N, C-alpha and C positions, 0 to 999 in steps of 0.2 A: 515598587514596594519597599524599596530598600530607604526611602526617605521618611518612613515611619519607624525605622528600626534605629532606635538612639544609640546603637554600638558602632553603626557606621559614619564614618565623617563624611561629610559634603565632598564632592570631587574639588582636587586642588589642581590647579594649572600654573604653568610658569614659576615665576619667584616664590610663590606660595608654597613650592615643595621643600623650601628652606625650615619652613615651621614644622616642628614635629607633629604627629597626629593629634597626641593627648592636648597639646596647646591648641592645635587648629579647633579642637570642639570647643574648648573655652577661651575665645578669642579675646573677648570683653574683658573678663578677670585678669587673665594674663597681660593684655595692652595696658590695663589701668594699674597692674602691678608694676609694669615696666615704667610708665610715666612718672609713677610715684618714685620708684628708685631712682630714676634719672634726674630727678628734681633734688632728692636727698643726697645723691652723689655731687651733684652742682653744688650744692649749700656746702657741703664738705671741702670742695675746690675754693669756695670764697672764704670759708673758716681759716683753711690752711693758708691763704694767702694775706689773710688779716691777721693773724697771731703767729705766723711761722718765722718772720724776720725777713732778711734780706739778702739771702745766699742762695746759691745755685740749687741746692738740694730743696728748698721751699719751693721755689719756681718749678721744680721737676715733679714735685708731688702735686702741685696745684694744676700742671697741664696733665697729670696723671688722671685727677679726680674729673676735672671737667670735660677731658676726652670721653671716658667712660660714662659718664653721665650724659653727655651729647648724644652718644650712640645709643644708650639705654633709652633714652627719651624718643630719639628718631625712629628706633625699632618699634616702640610699644605705640607711637603716634601712627606708623605703618599699620600695626595690628588693628588698631582702632578703625582706621577707616577700611580695612577689609571686612571688619564685623558690622560695619554700619550697613542698616538695611538699604537695598536697591530702590528707589523711588522711580516708578514707570508713569510717565505723563498720560 
């Protein structure tokens, strides 16, 4: 009967315990938002590299934005794969 109750999150196992309960209930929306944010942060890294000059500070900020963008994109993609409906043959 718990499956019919919208207030109860589906059972989570393994690495899925890293995702907060509210976010687990809305995986598609949160994953899509994270993927979009990852692309935006990657764009910030490219813009920083393009217009920042050629000093160490520019490369540091570029690496920071690209690292955050990559992590956010990867986590969002992971959430989207969890939210994908399972197809049984």
